C-alpha positions in Angstrom: -15.4 19.2 19.1 -16.0 22.8 18.8 -16.0 23.0 22.3 -12.5 21.9 22.7 -11.2 24.6 19.5 -12.7 27.0 21.7 -11.1 26.2 25.4 -7.9 25.9 22.8 -8.3 29.2 21.2 -8.5 31.1 24.8 -4.9 29.3 26.2 -2.1 29.6 24.0 -1.0 26.3 25.5 -3.7 23.9 24.9 -4.0 25.1 21.8 -0.1 24.3 21.0 -1.2 21.0 22.5 -3.8 20.2 20.6 -2.1 21.3 17.5 0.6 18.9 18.3 -1.4 16.1 19.3 -3.4 16.7 15.9 -0.3 17.0 13.5 1.4 13.8 15.1 -1.4 11.7 14.9 -1.7 12.6 11.2 1.7 11.8 10.5 1.8 8.6 12.0 -1.5 7.6 10.2 0.6 8.6 7.0 3.5 7.3 8.0 2.0 3.6 9.1 0.2 3.8 5.7 3.4 4.2 3.3 4.6 1.5 5.6 2.0 -1.1 5.1 2.1 -0.1 1.4 5.5 -0.9 0.9 5.2 -4.1 3.3 2.5 -5.4 0.9 4.3 -4.5 -2.2 7.2 -6.7 -1.2 5.2 -9.5 0.7 3.2 -10.1 -2.6 6.1 -10.6 -5.1 5.5 -7.0 -7.0 9.4 -6.3 -6.4 10.4 -10.0 -6.7 12.1 -9.2 -10.5 13.7 -6.1 -9.1 16.3 -6.9 -5.9 17.7 -4.2 -5.6 14.7 -1.6 -5.3 13.1 -4.3 -3.1 16.4 -4.1 -0.7 16.0 -0.3 -0.8 12.3 -0.3 -0.4 13.0 -2.6 2.7 15.1 0.2 4.1 12.5 2.7 3.6 10.0 0.6 5.0 12.0 0.2 8.1 12.5 3.8 8.2 8.8 4.4 8.2 7.9 2.2 10.9 9.7 3.9 13.0 8.7 6.9 12.2 5.1 5.8 12.7 6.4 4.7 16.5 8.1 8.4 16.9 4.7 10.2 15.9 2.6 8.1 17.8 4.8 8.6 20.9 4.2 12.3 19.9 0.5 12.0 19.9 -0.1 10.4 23.2 2.4 12.8 25.4 0.8 16.0 23.5 -3.1 14.6 24.9 -1.8 14.0 28.2 -1.3 18.4 27.9 -4.6 18.5 26.6 -6.6 21.0 28.9 -10.1 20.1 27.0 -9.8 16.3 27.1 -7.8 16.1 30.1 -7.1 12.1 30.1 -5.1 10.8 32.7 -2.3 8.0 32.1 -4.5 4.8 33.0 -7.0 6.3 30.3 -4.6 6.5 27.5 -3.1 3.4 28.5 -6.6 1.4 28.9 -8.4 1.1 25.9 -11.8 2.0 25.7 -11.0 4.1 28.7 -11.0 7.7 27.6 -14.2 9.7 27.7 -14.6 11.3 24.2 -15.8 8.8 21.1 -14.8 5.8 23.9 -15.1 3.3 21.2 -13.3 5.1 18.4 -10.6 6.4 20.9 -10.0 2.5 22.2 -10.0 1.4 18.4 -7.0 3.8 18.0 -5.4 2.9 21.4 -5.7 -0.9 20.1 -3.6 0.3 16.9 -1.3 1.8 19.0 -0.4 -1.0 20.8 -0.1 -3.1 17.7 2.1 -0.7 16.0 4.4 -0.7 19.3 4.9 -4.4 19.3 4.7 -5.5 15.5 6.9 -2.9 14.3 9.8 -3.4 16.2 9.6 -7.0 15.8 11.5 -6.9 12.6 14.6 -6.6 14.8 13.5 -10.2 16.3 13.3 -12.4 12.8 16.2 -13.9 13.3 15.6 -14.8 16.8 11.7 -16.5 16.0 12.3 -17.5 12.4 11.5 -15.7 9.1 8.5 -18.0 8.4 6.8 -17.1 12.4 7.6 -13.5 12.0 5.8 -13.2 9.0 2.7 -14.8 10.3 3.3 -12.1 13.1 3.9 -9.5 11.2 0.6 -9.3 9.4 -1.4 -8.1 12.0 0.2 -4.8 11.3 -2.8 -4.4 8.5 -5.2 -5.2 11.0 -3.4 -1.9 12.7 -3.6 -0.2 10.5 -7.4 -0.6 9.3 -7.7 0.4 13.2 -5.9 3.2 12.9 -8.0 4.4 9.9 -11.2 3.9 12.0 -9.8 5.7 15.0 -8.7 8.6 12.8 -12.1 9.0 11.1 -14.2 8.3 14.3 -12.5 10.3 17.0 -10.2 12.7 15.1 -10.6 16.4 15.5 -10.4 16.4 11.2 -12.0 13.1 10.8 -15.3 14.3 8.8 -13.2 16.7 6.8 -12.9 16.3 3.0 -8.9 17.2 3.2 -8.2 14.4 5.2 -11.4 11.9 4.7 -10.7 11.7 0.9 -6.8 10.6 1.1 -7.8 8.3 4.2 -10.0 6.3 2.2 -7.8 6.0 -0.7 -5.0 4.7 1.3 -7.0 2.0 2.5 -8.3 1.2 -0.8 -4.7 1.2 -2.1 -3.9 -1.0 1.0 -7.0 -3.1 0.6 -5.8 -3.7 -3.3 -2.3 -4.8 -2.3 -3.5 -7.5 0.4 -6.0 -8.9 -1.9 -2.8 -9.4 -4.5 -0.4 -11.0 -1.3 -3.3 -13.1 -0.2 -4.1 -14.7 -3.5 -0.4 -15.0 -4.7 -0.3 -16.7 -1.2 -3.3 -19.5 -1.9 -2.6 -22.7 -2.8 -3.4 -23.8 -6.3 -6.3 -25.8 -7.2 -6.0 -29.4 -7.5 -4.8 -30.4 -11.3 -2.9 -26.9 -11.7 0.7 -26.0 -11.3 2.7 -23.5 -11.2 4.5 -22.2 -14.2 8.3 -22.8 -13.8 10.3 -19.4 -13.2 13.0 -19.1 -15.7 16.7 -18.5 -14.5 18.1 -15.1 -14.9 20.6 -15.1 -18.4 24.1 -14.9 -17.3 26.0 -11.7 -16.9 28.5 -10.6 -19.3 30.0 -12.0 -22.2 30.5 -15.7 -20.7 28.5 -18.0 -23.1 28.4 -21.8 -22.9 31.1 -23.8 -24.7 30.8 -26.9 -26.9 33.0 -29.0 -24.2 30.0 -28.0 -21.8 27.5 -29.9 -24.4 28.8 -32.5 -26.0 27.7 -32.7 -29.5 27.0 -29.2 -29.4 28.0 -25.8 -31.1 28.9 -22.9 -28.5 26.4 -20.3 -28.5 28.8 -17.9 -30.1 29.2 -20.3 -33.1 25.7 -20.3 -34.2 24.7 -19.1 -37.7 28.8 -19.4 -38.4 29.1 -22.0 -41.4 31.0 -25.0 -40.3 34.6 -25.7 -40.8 35.6 -29.7 -41.5 32.9 -31.2 -41.2 
């Protein structure tokens, strides 16, 4: 890639295109990483006891998915202006057709299609059903792993410590969250049952009355001396 840097340094337009493609690719990967984290955290039940936070996380999750798509579009458009790579539209659209690192670039192209197809699927959730949507949406993690391989194998900074270490760290976090998601979704072994969920305590000063529990004392009367008995 040193030849690409030398060519970009001689031509300001190429240099700007290279910087844009580089920055947009990193931004797309960061947004996709955060999107996968939040999606797996919600799907794994880590926010089940905090419904308000879960709702807010869902909004951020949706915004990050759209940001990843936008950054991906800028990344592809900037590559068209790369005077060193000089890809055609067909090469950018067809996986493994680019001459530079065809394997890793092809994996990135497949990841890009996955992001474009799976990200907006959220808006089709009501039409296709929540269960079917969840089954389809799980492939977002696969697209994320392909994008990681593309960034390391084909990216300009793929072997640099400043990018490699955060990418591997983010991937490790995603793997742990995915393992939690799979573990909680796995069926129980024969002879074992799940502990019943404890319903939340009623909010406010409302308490059960003796009329609601025949023969019993109201909760607020516990510990008080009984009168007339």
